[in-house]
FILUMNU-239322 format. One line per 5 residues: their letters; for each residue x, y, z of C-alpha. Coordinates in Angstrom, 2 decimals, padded with zeros to 5 digits. Layout:
// residues N
A = X Y Z ~ ...
This chain:
// residues 143
MTRLA = 000.24 015.71 000.62 ~ 000.62 012.52 002.54 ~ 001.93 011.90 006.01 ~ 002.67 009.13 008.42 ~ -000.46 008.06 010.24
LPDDL = -000.94 009.27 013.80 ~ -002.54 007.33 016.66 ~ -005.72 009.41 016.25 ~ -005.98 008.11 012.66 ~ -006.31 004.48 013.76
PLVAA = -010.13 004.24 013.72 ~ -010.26 005.61 010.18 ~ -007.35 003.48 008.93 ~ -008.89 000.36 010.47 ~ -012.25 001.15 008.84
LEVES = -010.59 001.73 005.46 ~ -008.73 -001.56 005.85 ~ -011.98 -003.47 006.41 ~ -013.72 -001.61 003.57 ~ -010.85 -002.15 001.12
LPADA = -009.81 -005.69 002.05 ~ -012.78 -007.28 003.84 ~ -011.67 -010.88 003.40 ~ -008.11 -010.22 004.50 ~ -008.22 -007.16 006.77
WSSDY = -005.48 -006.68 009.31 ~ -006.68 -006.21 012.87 ~ -007.04 -002.79 014.43 ~ -004.54 -003.91 017.08 ~ -001.90 -004.76 014.47
LGRAI = -002.48 -001.51 012.59 ~ -002.28 000.39 015.89 ~ 001.06 -001.20 016.68 ~ 002.33 -000.24 013.22 ~ 001.14 003.35 013.60
AGELP = 002.75 003.55 017.06 ~ 006.11 002.51 015.58 ~ 006.21 -000.81 017.42 ~ 006.89 -002.73 014.20 ~ 010.33 -001.49 013.11
TIEVW = 010.02 -001.83 009.33 ~ 006.29 -001.09 008.94 ~ 004.99 002.40 008.14 ~ 001.37 003.47 007.75 ~ 000.71 006.49 005.53
VSEDL = -002.48 008.46 004.98 ~ -003.63 011.09 002.54 ~ -004.10 014.54 004.03 ~ -007.87 014.32 003.59 ~ -007.87 010.81 005.11
TAYAV = -009.53 009.22 002.08 ~ -006.65 006.81 001.40 ~ -004.02 004.86 003.28 ~ -001.01 002.71 002.50 ~ 001.08 000.31 004.54
VSVLY = 004.66 -000.32 003.52 ~ 007.53 -002.37 004.83 ~ 010.83 -000.56 004.37 ~ 014.04 -002.56 004.47 ~ 017.21 -000.82 003.34
DVTEL = 016.79 000.19 -000.31 ~ 013.56 -001.73 -001.00 ~ 010.03 -001.16 000.21 ~ 007.08 -003.47 -000.15 ~ 003.67 -001.90 -000.63
QRLGV = 001.61 -004.24 001.51 ~ -001.76 -002.48 001.70 ~ -003.44 000.29 -000.27 ~ -007.01 001.39 000.25 ~ -009.26 004.25 -000.72
RQDAR = -012.60 005.19 000.79 ~ -015.42 003.98 -001.48 ~ -016.70 007.47 -002.31 ~ -013.18 008.69 -003.17 ~ -012.23 005.94 -005.60
RSGAA = -011.13 007.08 -009.05 ~ -010.50 010.57 -007.65 ~ -006.71 010.32 -007.88 ~ -006.31 009.85 -004.12 ~ -004.40 006.58 -004.44
TRLVR = -002.18 007.94 -007.21 ~ -001.27 011.01 -005.15 ~ -000.65 008.90 -002.05 ~ 001.63 006.41 -003.79 ~ 003.55 009.11 -005.68
DLAAD = 004.06 011.19 -002.52 ~ 005.11 008.08 -000.64 ~ 007.57 007.14 -003.40 ~ 009.09 010.64 -003.29 ~ 009.56 010.40 000.47
LAARD = 011.11 006.95 000.18 ~ 013.45 008.02 -002.63 ~ 014.65 010.91 -000.44 ~ 015.59 008.24 002.12 ~ 017.61 006.32 -000.50
VERMV = 014.97 003.67 -001.14 ~ 015.45 002.55 -004.73 ~ 012.57 000.17 -005.44 ~ 008.99 -000.47 -004.44 ~ 007.60 -003.98 -004.88
LEVRV = 004.17 -005.52 -004.40 ~ 001.99 -008.48 -005.21 ~ -001.29 -008.11 -007.08 ~ -003.85 -010.73 -008.04 ~ -003.59 -011.75 -011.70
DNIGA = -007.37 -011.34 -012.00 ~ -007.39 -007.78 -010.60 ~ -007.30 -005.98 -013.94 ~ -008.12 -002.56 -012.47 ~ -005.31 -002.70 -009.91
RAFYD = -002.87 -003.94 -012.52 ~ -003.74 -001.01 -014.82 ~ -003.36 001.40 -011.88 ~ 000.11 000.10 -011.04 ~ 001.14 000.09 -014.71
RLGFR = 000.23 003.79 -014.95 ~ 002.44 004.53 -011.94 ~ 005.40 002.78 -013.56 ~ 005.39 -000.66 -011.96 ~ 006.63 -003.52 -014.14
ELSQR = 006.14 -007.26 -013.78 ~ 009.05 -009.16 -012.21 ~ 007.51 -012.60 -011.84 ~ 004.38 -014.57 -011.08 ~ 003.68 -016.55 -007.90
AGYYA = 001.50 -019.60 -008.42 ~ -001.29 -020.11 -005.89 ~ -000.17 -017.11 -003.83 ~ -003.61 -016.21 -002.48 ~ -005.68 -018.37 -000.13
DGTDA = -008.18 -019.16 -002.88 ~ -005.38 -020.42 -005.14 ~ -005.21 -017.35 -007.37 ~ -001.78 -016.46 -008.72 ~ -000.10 -013.13 -008.02
YVLEW = 002.07 -010.92 -010.16 ~ 005.12 -009.52 -008.41 ~ 005.55 -005.93 -009.59 ~ 008.44 -003.51 -009.16 ~ 008.78 000.25 -009.56
VIR = 012.26 001.78 -009.64 ~ 011.66 005.03 -007.74 ~ 015.21 006.34 -007.49
């Protein structure tokens, strides 16, 4: 199962953030504020075994999956799939209808992962990333 992150989870979440997104990691301070509930729409979720985390922004009936990371030695174990599915079930129970995200067009593995979950392409954003790479905007109808 998954759960909302607790303040004691911050060191692990921050380490996973740096490991998963080294060039674009959010600061430990920002993640701590999100975990503490100081950012009204931001939620940080963790897997029960603390091998994966997700950060979402929930606004009415739409959530944006902003971050998703899995500890290196737990990749391809199903941890991310379980986390995102559990998260989607929780969100659907709160009347959230859709989950959206951006993914690099050149990230074939991530795209395949999101396709397997049920995400579909909505559009493409030219030059979305700092290095000029385009992004696909994906959507999953969860409710």
